[in-house]
Phi, psi and omega in degrees: 000123184280124186296342185285348181261359188296316183293320179296318179303317175299317178301315181296322176300313183302310177311314187293315181297320178295316183294325182287329185276334180254121179283159184306325182263005179279159180271147183293338171313333188274353184299123176291164165298138181237140177239126175241132189230121172266131175254108195248136170266022176213172176269112189292335186230353173077016180258010171074015183261148178281337180219132171237123183247128178236148179198175182287128178232141170290131188285331183281321184253347179072009181275146176284147181256127187268078176265358176079012179249122181225138184234137174231125182253121174262133188241117183288352184241028176297174187226350182264053181314325173298341188260005188238135172313148180293327178296316177295317175297321182290321181297315180287328172299318178299318181294318180291326181274340189303130175081001177253333180244159179294316185216178176252149182240009178288159177259353189290125185305311188296315180297324178288327174295317184299318186292309178310314172310314189288318172306318179291317178299313184292342176276345178255119184303320182287317178296317181303316179293322175300313176302311185291326179290317177297317175302315178296310186300322179291327171308309185266020173296337182297352177265026175319133176098343181281096180296309184306312177306317178296327175302316187290317179305307180301318172302322184289323179293313183297315180295332177288346186239328188217168176267118189271107176300152181302316178304325181279331174299312173303319175297321185283322182293334183272349176280137176249358187276113182295318180299322176295327174296320184288321174298321177295321177294314170305313175300324190290334181279344187255337185283154177254354176208149184298335183293316183294317180299312185285341180279344188253000189287000000 
């Protein structure tokens, strides 16, 4: 994931959450507070902090605006350990070391539960395929803007579960809207049938 796009990606995620949360006849007053949290294996702002919290601020007064929108960027390579709760440090150390060490040494119950869940997913062949696809897509987020790559990821995800007809393949390969392809990919991981996927595209 290219770090210079993170704030705009956050804006997009908040918009999507709001659209899902607010029905057509609802009042804006009913919008819940929303939080978008990025867990990064790099420092998104380069200041060495484990956690960056952002929200709306009035430029003239410097005061926070209570719009209920908050974005938190967690950095696994921070340096200010004394300013961060121990539980969060153990989680971020786990994120930093995942795939680089043979096992985990933490005593934190949440981190151990997380590892147990990942182990179970990897033991389930069908779930492992989805996990690996998602893992591969995340590694290749550096190719942000590469439409062809996203089309191929989507087709691979669908073909791992269903027999994809040529008409649908053509529709996917002709789509150039990157955000729509991202949404379709997320949809492909959730649906239980190809009919569900096509109906919700």
